[in-house]
N, C-alpha and C positions, 0 to 999 in steps of 0.2 A: 663413081669416084668415092662416095661415102663408104660403100662396102669395102673398097680396096684399102681405104685409110683405116677402117676398123680392123681388118685382117692384119695390116702392118703393125698397128698399135698392140693387138693381141700377141703377135709374135715377139714384139719388143718387150712386152710385160713378162713373157716366159723367159726371155734371155736375161732380163734384170733379175727375175726370181732365181735363176740358176746362178747368177753371179753372187747373189746374197747367200745362197746355200753353199757355194764354194767357200766363202769366208767363214760360214758357220762350221763347216767340216774341218777347215784348217784350224780354227780356234779349239774345237773339241779334241782334235788330234794332239795339240800341244798340251792340253790339260791331262791327257791320258798317257803321257809318255812313259810313266812308271808302272802302268797297269798292263798285265799280259793280255793280248788280244789276238784273234785270228786275223791273218792277212791273206791277201791273194798271193798266188805263187810269185814270189819275187826273190831276187838274189842281191845280197850286198856285195858290191864290187870289191875285189881284193885289192888293198892298197899297193901301189907300186913302190918298191923299196929301191932307192938309188944305191948303186955300188960304185966302188972306186974304178973298176974296169969299165971302159967304154963299151956300150952296146950299140949295135946297128939300129938306126932309126927306122921305124916302120913307115911304109909309104902312107901318105895322107889319103883318107877315104872321103868320098863325098857324103854329106849328110843325107840320111834317108828321109823320104817324104813322110809327112804325118798321115798314117793310114788309120789304124784302129787301136783303141785302148783295149786293155784286157776286158773280156766280155763276162757278163754275169752268167752263172750256171743256168741250166734250163729251169730249175725250180725257182731260182731268184727272178728269172724273167717272167715266169707265170705269176709270181706274187705281185710284181710291178704292174703287169697287165691287169690283174684282178683289182688292184687298188684303183687303177685308172678307170676301170669299168664302173666304179662307184663314184667317180668324180662328176662334175657338172658337164664336162665335154670330154669324153674318152679320147677322141682323136687329138685334141689339143694337149691333153695330159700325156699321151704317148709321144707326141712330138717333143714335149718338154723332157721326157725321160730319154729319148734318143739323143737330144742335144747334151743333156747332163752326163750321159754315159759315153757319148761319142760312139754309139753302136748303131750302125745303119740297119741291123736286122730288125729293130723295132719299127722301122719305116713300113715294113710289110703288114703291120698290125694297125695302121691308121688310115683313115680315108683321105688324109692329106699327104699321100705318098710323095707326090712331086715336090710339095713344099718342104717335106721332111728331108728328102735327099738334097734339095737345094740349100737349105739352111745349114745342114750338116757339112756339105761340101764347102760352103763359104766359111764355116767355123773352123774346119780342120785343114782347109786349103788342099783338099783331096780332089783333084780333077776327075779321077775315075768315077766318083760318085755321081757326077753329072750324067754319065751314060746310063744311069738307072732311071732317069726321068723319061717318062713315056712321051710327053709332048715335045716335038722337035723344036718348036719356038722357045719353050721354057728351058730346054736343054742348051740352046744357044745362049740364052741369058745367063745360065749357070756358068758356062764356059767363059763368057765375056767377063764375068765378075771374078771368077776364081783365077783365071790366067794372069792378070787381067788383059782384055783385048777390046778396045773401044769399037773397033770395026764390027765385031760380032753383034753389038747392040742393034745394028740396022736390020738384022735378021730375026728380030723379036717382034711380037704383036704390039708391044708398047715400048718403043725405044726410050721414051722419056722416063719410064720407070727404071729401065736398065741403066740409064745415065745416072739416076739418083743413087742407085745401089753402088755403081762403079765409083761415083764421086766420093761416097762415104768410105768405101774400102781403100781407095787410093789416096784419100785425104786431099782431093783436088777440087777446090771450090770453083774453079773455072768451068767445071761441068754442071754446076748447079743451075745455071740459066737454061740448060737444056732438060733439066729434071722436071718431073710432073708436079712436084711441090717444092719450088725453089727455097721458100723461107724455111721449111723443115730441113732441107738439105744443108743450108748454111748453118742452121742451129746445131745439127748433129756434128758437123765438121768443126765448128767453133768449140764445142765442148770436148770433142775428141782430141783436138790439137792444142787447145788453150789459146787460140787466136782470138783475142777480144775484139779486134777490128771487124771480124765477120758478124759480130752481134748486131751491128747496125742494119744488116741485111735480113735479119730474122723478124718474125712477128712479135717476139718477146725480147727486145734488146736489153731491157733492164734486168730481167730474170737471167738471161744469158750471161750478162756481165757479173751479176751477183754470184752465180755458180762458179764461173771461171776464177773470180777473185776470192771465192769462199768467204764472202762477207755478208752476214745476215742483215746488216743495216741497209744494204742496197735493195733488199727484198721489199722494203717499205715503199719503194717507187716502182716496183714491178707491176706488170700489167694485171697479173692475178697473184697478189701477195701470198695467199694461202698455199698456192701451188709451189711458189718459190721457196717458202719456208719448209715445205715437205721435202723438196728435193735436197735442200741443204742439210736438213736433219739427218737424212740417210747418208749423205756424202760425208758429213762430219761426225756421224754417230752421236749426235746431240739431241737427246730426247726432249730437252726443254723447248726446242724449236717446234716440236709437234703441237704444243699448246697454241701456237699461232697458225697452225695448218688446219683450220677448222673443217675444211671439206675433204681433207685427206685422211680418211678413216683407217688406212693401213699404215700410217706413219709410225706409230709406236711398234707395230708388228715388224716392220722392216728393220728398225733400229734394234729390236730384240734379236732378230736373226743375225744381224751384223755383229752384235756384241756377245751373242750367246748368253744374254742376261735375262733371266726369267722375271726379274722385277718389273721390266717394262711390259711384260705380258698383262699385268694387272690393269694397265691403262689402255690396252689394245681393244679394238672394237669387238674382237672375238677372242677373249682370254684363253678359252679352252683350246681353240685351234692353235693359238700361239704356243701353248705348252705342249700340245701334241706334236707339232712339227719340231720343236726344239728337242724333245725326247724321242722323236720318231716312233711314237706309240699310237698306232691307228685305232686302238680300242677306245681312245678318248674322243674320237671324232663324232661318235653318236650323240655326245652331249654338246657339241659345238653349235654355234649359231649358224654356221655355214658348213655342215658336214661334208658336202661334196667338194667344196674348196679345200677342206682339210685333207681329204684323201688325195686330192691332186698334188698338194704341196709336199705331203709325206712321200708320195711315189717319186717325185723329183729329187727330194733330199736323199732317199735311200739309193736311188740310181747313182748319184754322185759318190755316195759313201762306199758302194760296192766296187767302185773303180780304183779306190786307194789301196 
């Protein structure tokens, strides 16, 4: 159970990091609108000009499923894999790169192949990726969550884990009682949907309520106030709350990434790493407190940047 929870938390941390890097990339893109830069092959759609004469309407087409984003070049892929090889866990790093770039080809370069295909299928809602999973039971879990199909959970080795994933994806709290960790299931759905009533069924009802209401004052009554303040600091981009998040050493770092503000890096636990990721300069990593973590986060940041 503990090992499974650790893996779940590790994957959630990667997804959160990717979300932060998405915000960072978007912010930097807005700042550089007037600067020439290289872009991936993309075309600006030609605007349709209305004319006075009527034109026949085109038949409606069904939306295409989310398959793959534009892929990095072979040289770019090699660079990302090389950066991951210098991280604390190359397999987790490449998993993060695959999710950031939404490129399933990276899954072949990690020992977490099945996890990679599963998380990517869930993220992109691409059912075809489930077929790349080697374990039949894990493949069924993937299809159950991506379709979604409750009945397929019965054909997995841990139906309760499948129910938890399915409950979160479908935002259906009724499935949480069948989940392996019901309190976590209710917590995730409560934050995802903003349903404050579900907070009472979590192990951290006061923190849950504080985050939904975005009210730092409620953190004072939270089960672990420091954790609550850290969560809200990231959500509200309020670095002042990091001062109350004593045990959250990455609080200033996350706010810095969210806001692309180098000033907050000065208060981060690893200022050099913070600066390196914001500037995407891997040469700075050698002087970071956590060089391997620095390479990991830059690889993920670059993966997302290459997709734009």
